[in-house]
C-alpha positions in Angstrom: 62.5 47.1 69.7 61.5 50.7 70.3 60.4 53.1 67.7 59.8 56.2 69.8 63.0 58.0 68.8 62.9 56.8 65.2 59.4 58.2 64.8 60.5 61.5 66.2 63.3 61.7 63.7 61.1 60.7 60.7 58.1 62.9 61.6 59.4 65.7 63.7 56.1 67.6 63.3 54.3 64.9 65.2 54.3 64.5 69.0 52.7 61.2 69.7 54.9 60.0 72.6 54.6 56.4 71.3 56.5 53.3 72.3 56.6 50.6 69.6 58.0 47.4 71.0 57.4 43.9 69.7 56.7 41.8 72.7 54.7 38.8 71.4 56.7 36.3 69.4 53.6 34.4 68.5 52.1 37.2 66.5 50.8 35.8 63.2 52.9 36.4 60.1 50.2 38.2 58.3 49.6 40.5 61.2 53.3 41.3 61.3 53.3 42.0 57.6 50.5 44.5 58.1 52.2 46.0 61.1 55.5 46.5 59.2 53.6 48.0 56.2 52.0 50.4 58.7 55.5 51.5 60.0 56.6 52.0 56.4 53.6 54.3 55.7 54.1 56.1 58.9 57.7 56.9 58.0 56.5 58.3 54.7 53.9 60.5 56.5 51.0 58.6 55.0 49.0 58.4 58.2 45.7 57.1 57.0 47.4 54.3 55.1 49.4 53.5 58.2 46.3 53.5 60.4 44.6 51.1 57.9 47.5 48.7 58.2 47.6 48.8 62.0 43.8 48.2 62.0 44.2 45.1 59.8 47.0 43.9 62.1 44.8 43.9 65.1 41.9 42.3 63.2 44.3 39.4 62.3 45.7 39.3 65.9 43.4 40.7 68.5 46.2 40.8 71.1 48.7 42.8 69.0 49.3 45.5 71.6 51.8 47.6 69.6 49.5 47.7 66.6 46.7 49.0 68.8 49.0 51.6 70.3 50.2 52.9 67.0 46.6 52.9 65.6 45.3 54.8 68.7 48.2 57.3 68.5 47.6 58.1 64.9 43.8 58.5 65.4 44.6 60.8 68.4 46.9 62.9 66.2 44.2 63.1 63.5 41.8 64.4 66.2 39.6 61.3 65.9 39.3 61.2 69.7 36.4 58.8 70.2 38.0 56.3 67.8 41.4 56.7 69.5 39.8 56.2 72.9 38.1 53.0 71.8 41.5 51.6 70.7 43.3 52.4 73.9 40.5 50.7 75.8 41.3 47.6 73.9 44.9 47.8 75.2 43.8 48.3 78.8 41.6 45.2 78.6 44.5 43.1 77.4 47.3 44.7 79.4 46.0 46.7 82.4 49.5 47.8 83.5 50.2 49.6 80.2 50.0 52.9 82.0 50.9 55.0 79.0 47.7 53.6 77.4 45.7 54.2 80.6 46.9 57.8 80.7 45.9 58.3 77.0 42.5 56.8 77.8 42.1 59.3 80.7 43.3 62.3 78.5 41.0 61.3 75.6 38.0 60.7 78.0 38.4 64.3 79.2 38.6 65.5 75.6 35.3 63.8 74.7 33.6 65.1 77.8 33.6 61.9 79.8 35.2 63.4 82.9 34.1 60.7 85.4 35.7 58.0 83.2 38.9 60.2 82.9 39.1 60.3 86.7 38.5 56.5 86.9 41.5 55.9 84.6 43.7 58.1 86.6 43.1 56.0 89.7 44.8 53.1 87.9 48.1 54.8 87.4 50.9 54.5 90.0 51.9 58.0 91.1 55.5 57.1 91.7 56.2 56.9 87.9 56.8 59.5 85.1 53.3 58.7 83.8 52.1 59.3 87.4 53.4 62.8 87.2 51.5 63.4 84.0 48.4 61.9 85.7 48.7 64.5 88.5 48.9 67.3 85.9 45.8 65.9 84.2 44.0 65.8 87.5 45.0 69.4 88.2 43.6 70.4 84.9 40.2 69.0 86.0 40.3 71.0 89.2 41.0 68.1 91.5 43.8 65.8 92.6 44.4 62.1 92.4 43.9 61.3 96.0 40.5 63.0 95.9 39.6 61.0 92.7 40.6 57.7 94.4 38.4 58.5 97.4 35.5 59.2 95.0 36.0 55.8 93.3 36.3 53.6 96.4 32.5 53.0 96.8 31.5 49.8 95.0 28.6 50.0 92.6 25.8 47.6 91.7 25.5 46.5 88.1 22.4 48.6 87.8 24.2 51.7 89.1 27.2 51.2 86.8 25.0 50.5 83.9 21.9 52.7 83.8 20.9 51.1 80.5 20.2 47.8 82.3 16.7 48.9 83.3 15.6 49.0 79.6 15.0 46.3 77.1 17.7 45.5 74.5 19.5 42.9 72.5 23.2 42.2 72.1 23.7 40.8 68.6 26.5 38.9 66.7 27.7 36.7 69.5 28.7 33.3 68.2 26.8 30.5 70.1 26.4 32.4 73.4 26.5 30.3 76.5 27.6 31.4 80.0 27.4 35.0 81.3 28.7 37.0 84.3 28.8 40.6 85.3 31.2 42.8 87.3 30.6 45.8 89.6 31.6 48.2 86.8 28.7 47.5 84.6 30.4 45.0 82.3 28.8 41.9 80.9 30.9 38.9 79.9 29.6 36.3 77.5 31.1 33.0 76.4 31.0 32.3 72.7 31.1 28.5 72.5 31.7 28.0 68.8 34.5 30.6 68.3 36.2 30.0 71.7 35.9 33.6 72.7 34.9 35.6 75.8 33.2 38.8 74.8 32.9 41.9 77.0 29.9 44.3 76.7 30.5 47.6 78.5 28.0 50.1 80.0 28.1 51.9 76.6 26.7 48.7 75.0 29.9 48.3 72.9 31.0 44.6 72.4 34.6 43.7 72.2 36.7 40.5 72.2 37.9 40.2 75.8 39.8 36.9 75.7 40.8 34.8 72.7 43.3 32.0 73.5 44.3 28.5 72.3 43.7 27.4 75.8 39.9 28.1 75.5 38.0 25.3 73.8 34.2 25.2 74.1 33.6 27.8 76.9 30.3 27.5 78.7 30.0 28.6 82.3 31.6 31.8 83.5 32.1 33.1 87.1 33.9 36.1 88.5 35.1 36.3 92.1 35.3 39.3 94.4 38.9 39.9 93.4 38.0 40.2 89.7 39.4 36.8 88.7 37.4 35.0 86.0 36.7 31.2 85.8 35.7 29.5 82.6 34.2 26.0 82.2 36.2 24.7 79.3 33.8 22.1 78.1 35.8 20.5 75.2 39.0 20.3 77.2 37.5 18.9 80.4 39.0 21.6 82.6 38.3 24.9 84.3 40.5 27.9 83.5 41.3 30.9 85.7 42.0 34.3 84.2 43.5 36.7 86.7 43.1 40.4 86.7 46.2 40.8 84.5 44.8 38.5 81.8 47.1 35.5 82.7 45.3 32.3 81.9 46.0 29.1 83.8 44.4 25.7 84.4 42.6 25.6 87.7 40.9 22.2 87.7 41.8 19.4 85.3 40.1 16.1 84.5 36.6 17.4 85.1 34.2 15.7 82.6 32.4 18.2 80.4 32.2 21.2 82.9 29.1 23.2 82.4 27.7 25.7 84.9 29.6 27.5 87.7 28.7 29.4 90.8 30.8 31.2 93.4 29.9 31.8 97.0 32.6 33.1 99.4 35.7 31.3 98.5 34.0 28.2 97.1 33.6 27.5 93.4 30.9 25.0 92.3 31.1 23.4 88.9 28.6 21.1 87.3 30.2 18.1 85.6 27.8 17.1 82.8 29.9 14.1 81.9 29.9 12.6 85.3 26.4 13.7 86.5 28.0 15.4 89.5 28.9 18.8 91.1 32.5 19.6 91.9 33.3 21.9 94.9 36.6 23.7 94.8 38.1 25.9 97.4 39.6 29.1 96.0 42.8 30.6 97.5 42.4 33.7 99.5 
């Protein structure tokens, strides 16, 4: 169900370029109600009320992509650029191939003066698409081109390089029963919240977000990330190990492992400590 054309008819003074399509049948009823109220307010031109409803929808369902998109688009129109950028980042975490959101994150990053981040987002957009053409125009406006930007972003960084704050003392608060941790080359820290079955992500800007929340996760402890960006979760209460690929798809990698606890990756080997059987499991990852 797409609302792009309808919104243009209802609010012709607005140019948001939004696509509103319901893609998740499992969205909670309460979240849907808030979403629909947001659409009603939007059609009446009551943007702040609409934004409030979309915000409530994503609070009720952290994976409600359309509600995020609508909220971000309204905040962008209201010139609340930093707030809008934070919303589009939430979409990218959950759906990296939502290139309209990636483009918006690039455009907003440029607006708030984060040119390097704007360039990074542009490298994620396929150039053989309509959004790719817009990405080229945005790159041109920054006095460069996409190929040059991609060349600038091919060198891997250490966690310290990507996260200059890592050399100072600090505390990350409000993480429910934190257990396992892992980092990636982009300066992100991932933390397992055991009691609320959540994987949190803390970026180089020290902002904490919900990265993964799923019925499949029950008592996460150990976390590991391989060279391809896939995440592995020791799912203590379900006696299995989950794999989360770069696109956010969650699957069971190892079953019937008693109380998996810590994990470690070297090369293409994953090691998992099995607390319930007093043993270590070695698993060969596919390459």
